[in-house]
C-alpha positions in Angstrom: 6.8 10.5 -9.1 6.0 7.3 -10.9 3.0 5.3 -9.9 3.6 1.6 -9.2 0.9 -1.1 -9.7 1.0 -4.5 -8.1 -1.6 -7.3 -8.5 -2.4 -9.5 -5.4 -5.2 -12.0 -5.1 -7.4 -10.3 -7.6 -6.9 -6.8 -6.2 -4.8 -4.0 -7.6 -2.4 -2.2 -5.3 -1.4 1.3 -6.5 1.5 3.0 -4.8 2.5 6.6 -5.3 5.8 7.5 -3.5 6.1 11.0 -2.0 8.8 12.9 -0.1 7.8 14.4 3.2 9.0 17.8 4.5 12.1 16.2 6.0 13.2 14.5 2.8 12.1 11.0 3.8 10.0 8.9 1.4 6.6 7.5 2.2 3.9 5.9 0.1 0.3 6.7 -0.7 -1.5 3.4 -1.2 -4.8 2.6 -3.0 -6.4 -0.8 -3.1 -8.9 -1.5 -5.9 -11.0 -4.4 -6.9 -13.1 -4.6 -10.1 -12.6 -0.8 -10.8 -13.9 0.1 -7.3 -11.8 1.8 -4.7 -11.6 -0.4 -1.6 -9.2 1.6 0.5 -6.8 4.5 0.4 -4.2 5.2 3.1 -0.7 6.3 3.9 1.1 3.7 6.0 2.3 5.3 9.3 5.9 4.0 9.4 7.7 5.3 12.5 11.1 3.7 12.0 13.0 3.5 9.8 12.3 6.5 7.6 12.7 5.4 4.0 15.7 7.0 2.4 14.8 6.0 -1.2 11.5 5.9 -3.1 12.1 2.2 -3.9 12.0 1.4 -0.2 8.7 3.4 0.2 7.2 1.6 -2.8 8.1 -1.8 -1.4 6.7 -0.9 2.0 3.5 0.4 0.4 3.1 -2.8 -1.6 3.6 -4.9 1.6 1.0 -2.8 3.5 -1.4 -3.3 0.6 -0.9 -7.0 0.5 -1.4 -7.3 4.3 -4.6 -5.2 4.0 -6.0 -7.5 1.2 -5.0 -10.7 3.1 -6.7 -9.5 6.3 -9.8 -8.5 4.4 -10.1 -11.8 2.6 -9.4 -13.8 5.9 -12.2 -11.8 7.6 -14.7 -12.5 4.7 -14.0 -16.3 5.1 -14.3 -16.3 8.9 -17.3 -18.7 9.7 -18.7 -16.9 12.8 
């Protein structure tokens, strides 16, 4: 499977699509910043199951972008 890379707000989102035992597609997502791994996860999508790897890649990128946005919002929160 081809690895997909997306840049967002200074971070790199790397998505590796994989097929599960039932033939549905899911994404393994890594988020990096300045050559350091920030997080690695597999989004737990309950419905729908992704029928194509393109859908899984799009979902993985969206999860990565939300993760980054949340992380940056927390770091700017003036508690």
